[in-house]
N, C-alpha and C positions, 0 to 999 in steps of 0.2 A: 347231543341229546337233548338238552335243554331247550334249545331253539327249536328242534324239530317237535317235542313234545308240545311246546307252547303254541306252534303253529297248527298242530293237530287239534289241540284243545279248542282254540279259538274257532277253528273250522266247524267242528262238531257242535259248538255253542251256537253258531249262527244258524246252522241248518236245523238243529233242533228247536231253536227259537221260532223259526218259520213253522215247524210242525206243531209246536205247543199252543202257538198263539190261536191257531185254528181251533184247538180243543177248548181252550178257554172262552172263545167267541161262541162255539157251539153250545156250550153250557150256559151261557148268559144271554146271547141276543139272537143268534142265527134263526131259532125256531120260530118266533113271531114274525122277523122281517122276511124270511124266505118261504116260510110255510104258514102263512096267516090263516089259511082256510081249515087248518087242522085245530083240534082241542090242544090246550097247553100240553097234556101229555104226549099226544101224538106229534105235536111240533117238536117237543124234546127228543122223541125217539128218531124222527126223521132228520133231524140235526145231527144227531149221533150216528145215524146211518151214513151221511155224507162223511163224518169223521172217521167211520170204519173203512170207508173206501181207500183212505190213504194207506191203510194196513195191508189191505188186499194188494195194492200196487207194489208195496216194498219187497217182496219176493220177486216180482218180475223185474224190479230195478237191480236187485242183487243179481239176477241171472244176466242182465244186459251190461250192467257195469262189472260184474264178476268176469265176463267174457273179455271185456277191455283190460281189465287189470291183469288176468292170467295170460293174455296174448301180448299186450302192448305195454304193460307197466301199471304200477299203482298209482303213480303220480297223476297220469291224466285223468284218473277216475275222480280225484279230489276237486279238480277244475270244473269238469263237466257237470258233475252232481250238484256243485254249488251254484252253477249257473241256472240249471234247470229248476232246483228247489226255490232259489230266490226269484227268479222271474215269475214263477206260478204264485208265489205268495204275494207279491206286489199286485199281480192281476186279481187276486181275491178281493183286495181292498178296492178295486175299481168296478166290481160287478154291481149293477143296478139291483134294487130288491125286486120282490115279487110285485109290488105295488106299481112299479115302473114298466117292467117288461114281462110280467106274467110268468108263466111256467118255464120260460128260458132262463130265468134267474138261477133257480135250483139246479138246473141242468148245467150251467156254467160252473156253478159251484162244484158240482160232481166232478167235472172234467179236470178242473183245476186242482182239487184235492187229490185226485188220481196221479197228476203230474207231480205234485208235491211229494206223494209217497214213492213215486218212481225215483226221483232224485235221491230221497233219504235212504233208499234202499241200497244205492251204491256208495253213499257217503260212509257208512260205518265200516264196511270191508276196507275201503282204501285208506282211511285215516288210521285205523287199528294196525293193519298190516305194515303201513309205512313205518310207524312207531315200533312195532313188535319185532320186525325184522331187522332193524337198527340196533335194538337194545341188547346189551350183554345179557347173557343167560341168567345169571344169578339174580339180576334185578329187572328181568323181563316183566313181571307182574307189576312192580312199581311204576316203570315208564310207560307200559300200556294202559295204565289207570289213567293217565292224563286225558286221552279222548273221552273215557267214561265220565270224567268230571263234566265235560262239555254240555251233555243233556240237562244237568242240574243248572248250570248256568244259563243255559237257554231258556229253561223254564223259568228261572228267576227274572231273567230280563223280560220276557213274554209277559209274565204276570205282574211284574213290577210297573210296566207301562200301563197294563190295564188298570192296575190298582190306582195309580195317579190320575188316570183319566176318569175312574169311576168317583174318586173322592173329590175332583175338581169340576166336573161337568154336571149339569142336571140330567135327569133320566132321559128327557127328550133330546139333548144334545148328544148324549152318548148313544142313543139308538139311532139318531140321524147320521152323525159322521164320526163321533169319537171312537167308535169300535173299529173304524178303518184305519185310524193312524198307526197302530202297530203293525199292519199289513205293509203299508207304504214304507215305513221305516226299515223294512226287510231289503230294500234295494240298496240303501246305503251300507248296511252291514255286509251284504253279499260282495260289494265292491272292496270293502275292507279285507274280507276273507281272501279274496283273490289275490290282492296285493301281497298277503302274508304267504300265500302258498306258491307264488310264482318262482320262487328260488329255491324250493327244496329238492333235495337229491332223491334220485330214484333208490329203491329198496336194494341192498346188495344180495339178497336171496334171489330176487327176479333177475337181476344182472348176471348172476352166475348160473342162470339155467341155460342149458344148451338145446334141451328138447321141450318145446312149449306144447300144451295140449291144443290139439286142433279145435276141438267143441269141448271146452272144459265142463259144461253141463252133462254131456253124455257120459263122460268119465266119472262124474260125481254120482250120477243116478245109477251107473252100473257097479260101481265099485264102493261107494261110500253112502248108499241109500239108508242103510240102518243108523249110521252116524248122524246123518242129517235129521232123521226122525226123532232120535234120542235127544239130540241137542235142542231141537225145536220144542219137544215136550218139556224138557227141563227148564228152559227159559221161559215157558208160559206164564208160571206163577210170578215171575219178575214183573212182566208186563201187566198181568192182571191187578197186582197190587198197585203199580204206579198210577195206572189209569182209573182204578177205582178211587184212590185217594184224590188225585189232581183234576179229574174230570167229572166221574160220577157223583162224588161227594159234594163237589161244588154246586152242581145242579140241585142235588137232593137237599142240601142245607138251605140254599136260597129260597128254593120252591116250596118244600115240604115243611121244613122246620121254622122258616121265617127269619133266618138269620141274614143279617146284611152281606151283601156282596164284598164289602171291604174287610169285614172280619173273617169271612171264610177264606178269601184270598191270603190274608196275613196268616192265618193259622197254616194253611198248607204250605205257603212259602217258607215258614220258619222251619218246618219238618224238613223240606227239600233242601234248605241251606245246610242243616245238620248233616243230612246224608251226603251232600257234595263234599263238604269238609272232611268227613271221615273216609272217603273213598281211597286215597293213597295210604291211609294207615291199614285199612283192612287189606289192600293190595300187597303190602309188605308181609302180613300174615301169610298171605297165599304164596309168596316166594319163599317163606320160611317153613309153613306146615303143609302146603300143597294146595291145589286148585279144587279138586273134588271134595276134600273134607269141608272146606268153606260152603261149597254149593249145598251139601247135604245138610249143613248146620242151618243155613238160611232158609232152605224148604222147611225143615222141622219147625224152626221158629215161626215161620208164616202159617204153618197149619195151626199151631197153638194160639197164634194171635187174632185170627180174622173174626172170631166171635167177639172178643173183647174190643176190636176196632169197631164194629158196628153199634155195639152197645155204648161205647164212649161218644160216637158220632150222634146217636139218637138223642143225647142229652141237650144238645144245642148250646152247651157251655163252652165257651172257648178254650180254657185250660184243659179240660178232659177232652174235646175234640183233638187239640194239639197233641196230647199224650197218645191218643189212638193213632194219629197220623205218624207220630214218631216211631212208635213201635213197628209199625208196617214199613216204614222206610229203613229202618235198621235191618229188619229181616231182608228187604230188598237188596240192600248195599253189600250184605255178607255174601251174597251170590254175585252180583254183577260187578263188584270191584275187580273180581279175578277172571271174568268172562273174556276180556280183551286179550288176555295172555292165553287163556285155556282154549278157545275155539281154534286159534291159527295153529297151535301145537299139536292138534288133533288131525290136521290135514298135511299131506305132502304139499312142496312149494308149487307144483305146476297146476294144482286145481285148488290152492289155498283161498284164493280171493272169492272164487264162485262158492266152494264149500262152506266156508266159514260164514259168509254173508248170508246164503240161503238159509242155513240152519237158525241163525240169528234172526232173521225177519219173518221165516214161518212161525217162529215162537211169538212174534208180534201179532200175526194173524190169530192164533189159538188164544193168546191171552189178553191182547191190547183191543183188537177190533171188536169183540164181542163183549167185553166185560162193561162198557157203559150202557149197552143196549140191553143186555140181560139183567144187569143190576137194577136199572130203572124199572123195568117189568116186574122183577121180583118184589121191589120194594112197594110198587103200587098194590100188590096182592096182600102184603103184610100189614101189620099194626104199627104202632109207634116205634119199635125196634124191628129193623128189617132183618130178621134172623135168616131168611132164605138167602140174602146176599152173603151172609157170613158162611153159610152151607156151601154155597156155589164156589167162593174162594177157597174154603178149606179143602173141597174137591180137587181143585186145580193143584194146590200145593202138594197134596199126596201124590197126584199124578207125575209131577215134577220131581218128587223126592224118588219115586220108583225109576224114572229115567235117568236121573244122575247116578243112581246106585249101579246102573249098568254099564256106565261109562268108566274109562281107565283113567288113572292119574297121569299127568304129563309133566309134572314140574320137574325141570333138568336138576340131576344130582351130580356134584363133582366127582370125578373118579378118583378112587383112593390111591391110584398109582401115582407116585411122587412126580410132581411137575406136570401132571396131566391138566389140560385145561377143561373148563365145562363145556358140554357139548352146545353147539349152535342150534338155531331154530330148525334148520334144514338138514 
């Protein structure tokens, strides 16, 4: 289990590095480089628009790779999704700017961001299911949380590279070629990930299946549509929090508040580091007290913290901004630490890869794709403190709270019969 969990963690870290490095670049440099004819605000919105395309592609990726995972196994999904996401990320670093090839530049950016999202849409389902379906029932939350640490590591790696480049290069060097370096590095990371995943064993739940779904998406849409919609709505606030903190606030802090790029990145990275470190601890609580109670607690905490978040951010003071980010990340991880165990437990094995991944990635469209765009527009209409952003995020938190309230608990409970074993995932 340790070897499997480590390989899943490394793979998700690499794939989310690819995804996050684009978000950081969109907040910092893509607007003026690829949309120079726009005003600064419009250029940022356009860059966030290409950022959002990756989220729109993720449910499509979950359908494509979910079909492969439910029909041919979880393991092929891990290899194919890593190749697609890594290749698209390297290509982003090679796209000429608007000044070199005109309108073709943002169009190429759009296509490659779509391919990034397509690959990532398959990654989560494959990595999580391979871990969850190998894990013992009583510690499924803990072992399944390892792939959930991957996004935090990917984010820290992506932003750490950006932070070093920002601190060591001049503005002209960073805008000319420095921002491309993290994208090129994705190729090396993808090769390392493929090496790690090449020897993983297939999921026992998949191998035990005698009757595979012919078209998994059809079965999910026919028999589990309500479950998909509720999980997507429940997860929306987690995505909204994460990208409000890591993408929108970065642009808002540097452009509107005049805080240096280095300071903003450092504050955000410190909060994400705490979040990643606490993920296994919170997952253990999920094994002990259940998945649903933690999701409800995280949503309630988010609803209470969104107005303090924007108030602390608007001060422009690093300690206060960090406090705001930290509170948001703690609410986020209270939900997302247990999601990797919760979603697979909601679906039967024959459609589990498709159902869990589609619900997870639709939540990304609802909460992640729109948040940087909507928050940027709302902040422009407000005063010094963007209260509209707080109201928007609070509304999403209440929506997610209602969705989780309608979902069942799934935590396996040991049978009281003497000698009975805990139930398996399938």
